[in-house]
N, C-alpha and C positions, 0 to 999 in steps of 0.2 A: 879519132878516139872520143872526142866530145860528142860526135853524132851517134856513135855506138851507145855511149852512156845515156844519151837522150832517148834513144829507142828503147833501151832497157827500162828506164824510168817510166816511160809511157806505157810499156807493156805491163809493168808491175802495177801501175795505177789502174789500168783497165781490168786486170785480174782481181784486184782488191775490190773494185766496184762491182764486178760480176758476182763475187763471193758474197758480198754484203747484200746484194740484190736478191740472191738465191735464199739467203737466210731470212730476209724480210718476207719473202713470199711463201716460206714453209708454213703450213697450217699448224696450229697448236695441238699438243697432245692433251686429251681429256682423261682424267683419272676418276675412278668410281670405287665406292665402298659398299658394304652390306650394312643393312640396318636391322635391329632387333625388333621384335613384336612390341606392341604397346603393353605396358605393365597393367595387370588387372588391379581393380580397386582392392585395397587392403584395409580392414577396420583397425581402430586404435588398439584393440585387444590383441589382434593378430600380430601387430608389429613387435610386441614384447614377448612373443613365444620363443622358447628356446629351440635351437635347431639341432636335434640329435643325429639326424641323418646327413651324411656327407657323400656326395656323388662326384667322383673324379672322371673327367673327360679326357680320354686318350687322344693323341694326335690323329686327325682324320686322314683317310687315304683317298686320293683322287687320281684318276687316270692321268698319265704324264702329258698327254696332249691338251688336257684341260688346265692342268696346274702350271700355268705360265702367266706372266704379267699381261700379255696381249689378250684381249677378249676374243673368245672363240665361239663361233656359231656353226651349227650344222646346216650346210647348204644343199645337201643331198644325201642319199642313202649311204654313200661311201665317201663323202667329201665334206671337209670343213673349211671355213673361212677364218682367217686370222687378221684382226684389225691392228695395224701398227699405230694408229692415231687415237684408239680408245683402249685404255688399259685399266687393270685393277690397281688400286693404290698399294696393295701388298699381294703376296702370293695367295691364290685362292684357298689353299688348304689351311693357312693360318687364319684368314678372315672367316672361313666357314667354321672352324673350331671355336673361335672367339664368339661368333654369333650364336652357335649352339649353347655355349656356356651362359650367355646373357638371356637367351630365350628360356632355357630350363630354369634359371633362377627366378625369372618373372612368373613362369607357370607354376613353380613349386616354391613359393616364398618361405615355407616352413623347413625347407632343406638348405643345405649349403653346397653349392655347386662349385667345384674346383677345376681350374684349368691346368693341364699338364704343361710343365712339370710342377708338382706340388712338393713342399718340404718333406724330407724323409721321415720326420717325426709324425706326420699326419698320415693316417691310415683310412682312406675312404671306405664306407660301408659297401658301396656299389661302384663299379667301374664300367663306364660306357665306352664301347669301341664302335666306330662307324666306318664302313668301307663303301665308298661311292663307286658304282660302275658307270654312272652317267650323271652329269649336272651341266646342262648345256641348253642354250637357246636354239630353236628349230626354225626352219624356213617358213612354217605356218604361223609364226607369231606366238610361240609358247616357249616355256622353259620345262624341260623334261628332267626329272630326278629319279634315279634308281639307286638304292642303297641297301646294304645288309648291315644290320646293327645288332649288338649283343650286350646284355647286361650281365655282369658277373661279380662275384665277391660276396653277395649276400645269401643267407640261407634260402630265401624265397626265390632266388633267381639262379642259383648254381645248378647246372645241368639243364637249364631251359634251352630250347631250340632257338637259334638265331632268328631274328625278325627280318623280313624282306619287305621293303616299302617301295612302291612305284607311284609317282605322282606327276601330274601335268598342271602347270599354272599358266593361264593365258596372260599375255602382256597387255597392260592397260595403255595402249598407245604404240607409237613407233619410236625407233631410235634406241640408243644405248642407255639413256636414262631409264626408259621403260624396261629394258632388258635387266639392268641391275636391280630395279625394284621388284621384278618378278622373281629373280633369284632369291631375294630376301624373303618374299612371301612363301615360296615353295619350301625353303629351309624352315620357316616358321611352322608350316603344316607338318613337316617331318618331326619337329620337336613336340608338337601337340601329340602325335602318336607315341613318342617315347615317354612323355609325361603320363599319358593315360595308361601305358603299360606299367609304369612304376606304381601308380596309384592303384591299379587293379590288383596288384600283388600285396596291397596293404602296407607298402613300405613308407608311404607318406600319409600321415593322418592329420586331419584338421585339429585345431585346439579343442573343439567340442567333442570329437571322437576320442581324443586322448583322455579327456576328463571322464567320459563315460566308460572307457576301458583302460584303466591305469595299468 
């Protein structure tokens, strides 16, 4: 009986040692976020301008195979690779939406950009919806973005045709740090296009233009 117990204790100790050894050898998981574009310089007078225009950002839509915590890259025409050790810090659709909000607020400092959901008492003048059909790193060291986006709610944009944007952003280096940074840059380029469309319709005016055209 004592010999059986001794064997059992020895086996348990070996199993515990092997388990701890495997845990110690497991590589760490890396987590990545997106970053907003640098804020443009704003003059002292600009900082005190009222913000009459409110832009609401709807939840973005990403393909299911991209909208996961594990970072996904395209390794072939019909093949993707999923990294278990390199992950987004949050689900990509939520991070992309937040990054769009931050980018547009910095690109249009005289507007108020709202992240969905906003309080029911607030009624945005314009609502932006974005549907991505691609946002992924490719085997040739780039990030490919394809999206259809629409501005609705304002008199100048109601009935306008949806916009389609296709962009490619080279990675400045190798690895997942460069991949996350390229994602941030290509989303920034998309936001530049959105901001230009809003300004083109005369929906956002600088303080000087408002004084000239009250």
